[in-house]
N, C-alpha and C positions, 0 to 999 in steps of 0.2 A: 595187467592186474587192475581190477576195478577200484574206484575210490573207496567203496565200502570195504572191500577186502583189505586194502591198505590200512584203513583205520582200525579194523579188527586185528590185524597182524601187529600193528604198532602197540595197541592196547595190551594184547596178550604178551608181547615181549617185554614191555616196560612195567607192567602192573605188578608182577610177582604174585605169589600165592598168598602172601600174608601182609596185605596193606594194613598199616596201623596209623592211628592218628585221627584227627577230626575230619569232618566232612570236606572242608575246604582243601586240606592236604590230600585227601583221597581223590577228589575231583582232579587235582593236578596229576597225581600219580597214575590215575586210570585213563589219562588222556582225554577226559571229557572236554577240556578246553581246546581241543582240536576243532570242535564244532560249536562250542558254547562259550560265552563270556558273561560277566555279571550284568553289564549295563546296556549293551547294544546288540542288535541282531548280527549274527555271523552266519554260518551255515545252518545252525539251529537257533532256537529262540534264546534270548538272554535269561539267565537264571532268575533274575528279579521278575521278569515277565511271567515265568512259570509259577513262581511263588504267588504272584498277584492273581493269576488265573485260578489257582487252586486254594486260595485263601480261606474260603468258607466251606470247602468240600471235605467232609469227614472221611471219605474213602480215598483221599488223595495219596496218603502214604502208601497204602497197598497198591493202588493203581499205578503210581509212578515207579514203585519197585518192580512191578511186572513189566512195565514199559522199558525200563532200563535193562532188565535181564533178557527180555525176548525181542526187543526192538519193535518197530512199527512205522506206520506212515499215515499221513493225512490229518493229524491233529494240529499241525503247525505249518502246513503247506505240503509241497510235493517232495521235498527232500526226505528220504527215509532215514530213520535212526537204526543203525545196525544193532544186533543183539550184542550183549556184553559177554566177553569170554568167561569161561568157567573159572579162570585163574583169579577173578575178582569175586570174593565171597559174597554170599547173601547178606551177611552182617555189614560188610563194607558198603554194599548198595543201600542198605537201610540207613546207614550213617550219612551217605551222600544225599539221600532224599530228605532226611531230617534237616540237614544244613540248607539245602535249596529252599525248603518250605519255611525256614526261619528268616530268610531274607525279606527286607521290607523296602 
């Protein structure tokens, strides 16, 4: 099984269909921290670096919601970001992005 499939499977199994709470709690429950941390580069960019990059971008909320839902590659290097399982609601993704963008 590929690393991407493992991450997606782990997220699907542990996220549940009704994640509740604030963005930071959702990030933990959705297994985002498998690849991201707040301060330093891991497999993916640190949350604070994402917030800094999109600080003045008015379209950042919608763009990051799409990126989390659909996955993608190339914005932060060669490591692709897998699509988020449907078990994580669009509202939860919205809360996650709001939390990430609030970091300074």
